N, C-alpha and C positions, 0 to 999 in steps of 0.2 A: 757357926764360927763366931766367936765372941758374942754369944747369945743372940746372933742374928738368924732368923728363920726365913727362908724364901717362901714365895707363894707356891701353892700346889701346882705341880707340873704333871700333865698327863702324856704318857708316851705310848704310841701304838706300834707294836712290833709285828712285822709281816715277813714270813719266810719267802725270800725272793725265788727260791727254787720252785715254788708253786706256780710261778708264771714265767720264769726265765728257762723255758724248756730248751730252746734252741741256742746254740753257740752263736754269739753275735760278732760280726765283723763290720768295720766301718768302711764305707766307700769314699776313697780319696780322689777327687777330681782335680788334677794338677794342671793349671793353665800355664803353658810354657812355650818355648821356641828354641830352635837350635842357635839362633842369633842372640839369645838372652844372656846378658852378662851375669846377672844375679841368680839365674836358675840352677847352676851347679851347686850353689850353697843349699838350696831347698832340696835338691836331690840327695845331697849328703846328709842333711838333717833327717829326712824321712827314713833313710837307711839306718841311721843310728837309733831312731825311735823303734824301728822294726826289730832291731837287735835287743832292745830293752824289753819290749812287750811283743814277742813274735806271734804271728798268726792272728793279729787283731785288725789288720787292714788289708784292703784290696786296692791297689793304686792303678789309676788310669791317667796317662799323660795326654792332654789335649793340646796339640800344637797349633800355633797361629802365626801368620806372617802376611805381608802384603802380596806375596807371590810365591809360587812353588819353587822359584829359583832361590829365594831367601830361605825357605824352609820346605824341604820336599815332603814333609809329613803334615803339612797344613790341612786343617779341617774347618769347614764352614760352621760346624756346630760349636766350635770354640767361642766365636764371637757371640753366638746366640746365648750360650751359658753365661758368659761374662756380662752381657747386657741384662739378662734376667736378674743377676745379683748385684749389678752396679759396680762390677770390678773394673778397674782402670789400669792396673799395672801387672807386670810379670816379674816373678812367678806369683800366682795366687792359688791357694788351695781352697776348695769348697768341700766340706765334710758332710757326707750323706745328703747333699743338696739342702742342707739345713744351716750350716755355719760357714761363713767366709772369713778367711784370714790370710794375711801376707806375712805373718810371723814365721821366721825361720829358726827360732830358738827351739832347741830339742825339748826342753822341759815344758814349754808352752804347747807344742804339738802333742806331746805325750798326754798332757792334762786335757787337751781338747778331745782326744780319742777316748780317754777314760770318762770324761763327762758325757759324751754321746752314748757310750755303753751303759752308763749308770742311769741317765735320764730316759733313754729310749731303748728298753730291752726289746730284743727281736720278738715279734709275735708270729714269725714264720721261719721255716727252714726251706732250703731249695736243694733239689738233687738234679744232676745234669749228666747226660752222656752225649758224646759228639762222634761224628764220623766224617772223614775227609775223602772226597772223590777227586783224586789228583788229575784225572783226565779232563774233567770239565771245570775244575777249580771251584768246587762248592763244598761248604761245610754244613752238614745237617746237625741241628741241635734239638734234642728232646729234653724238656725240662718239666719238673713237677714241683708243686708247692704244697706244703702242709702247714696249716695254721693252728696255733694253740688256743686262740680266742675267737677265731672267725672274723670275717670282714671282707672288704673289697680290696683287690690287689691288681697289679699288672706287672708283667715280667719284661725286662729290658735286656737285650743281647748285645754284647760288645766283643769285638776281636782285637786283641792286643798282641804286640810282638816285642821281643827283647833283642838287644844287641844290634840295633840299627845304627848306621854311621852316616854322617853328613859332612860334605866338604865345607870347611870353614866353620864348623860348629864349635861350640865352647865346651863340649863334653866329648870324651873319647868314644862313647856309644850311648844309645838311648834305649832305655828299657820301658816296659809296659806302655808302649806307644799305641794309641788307639788308631786302628786302621779302618774300622767300620763299626757302626752303631745303629741300632734300630731307631725308627722315627719317634718313638715314645719315650725318649731318654729324659725328658723333663716333666712329662705329665702323662697320665693314663690315656690310652687310646680308646676311642669309642667302641671299636669292635674287639679289642684285645682284653679289656678289663674283665674281671670275673669276681664272683662272690663265692666264698668257700665257708662252710660251717666249721665250728670249733672241732678240733681233733680230726678233721677230715682232710683228704688230699685232693688237689686239683691237678690233673695232667693237662699241660698246655699243648696247643697245636704245634706240630713240627715247624721249626723256624729254619730257614735256609740263608746262609751267608754266601753271596755270590762274589764273583770277581776276586777269587782267592787263588789264582793260579800261581805256580812257583812258590808256594808257601812252604816254609820249613816247619814241619809239625813240632820239632824239638824246641823251637824258640818262640812258638806262638801258643796261645790258649784262648779259650772263650770265657768271658766274664758274664755272669747273669746276676742282675739285682732286681729286687722286688720293690715296687713303689707302693706306698700307702699314704693316705691323706691324714696329716696330723696338724692341728691348729690351722685348719683351712688352707693348708699348703701340702704339696707332695714332697715326700722325703724317702730316702732309702731305708726300708725296714730291715733288710738283711741283704748280704751279697756273698757270692761264692765264685770260684774260678775252677775251670776244668781243662785238662790237657787235651790236645787234639787227638782224636781216636782213643779217648779215655772216658772215665766216668767218675763222678763224685756223689756220694750219698749224703743224706741229711746229717748235719753235725749237731750233736746234742751236748749240753753241759753235763759234766760228770755229777 
């Protein structure tokens, strides 16, 4: 342009389909409470983002309060997660255990999801089947992981429920509320972690979720996510959700 010539630029092109074998979903850990004044806005924003880019996130609502009277869905794990990431306010979202944000702007949340998918393609897929024993209140979860590049992983199991109500709450109902979660939710367990070779499948030991009596299978589901170490920290490599008494197979990119 106007006799100006740039320096030589070298561009390397790589077909992402060669390594983005598995369909990637982002794990959204929402720190919230029924008492929280600002949390309904975050709930609404996440819903709008899901409408814009459907099927790209799995949401888990971690409730916190000073007592069960204030929030009947209180979890001790909520404060542990917030402390790990230095979160101090509600609502706070932590994406893939990698990025923390209090932003409720729809465009910002959408960009955060897209950034996670672009920067950290899934190296694994997860398949799950569940069965619910109503008489003893136990959910049996069988999961397997297949890796495209091989490596060390651990699987985390979460029970979430939709349509919960709370007296005095700021929302008419509460969805994707975490009711139970395995102990390795932030880091790989010593006895649960496993190594799988590239293009091979690892079948995990059967996991049991107890204390699930009077559960409504129609409004509950099991979430399973895979932890992997990236940049010397554990993050969610991929995540999926399965209905009660149902199954979900590996999800691949077209």
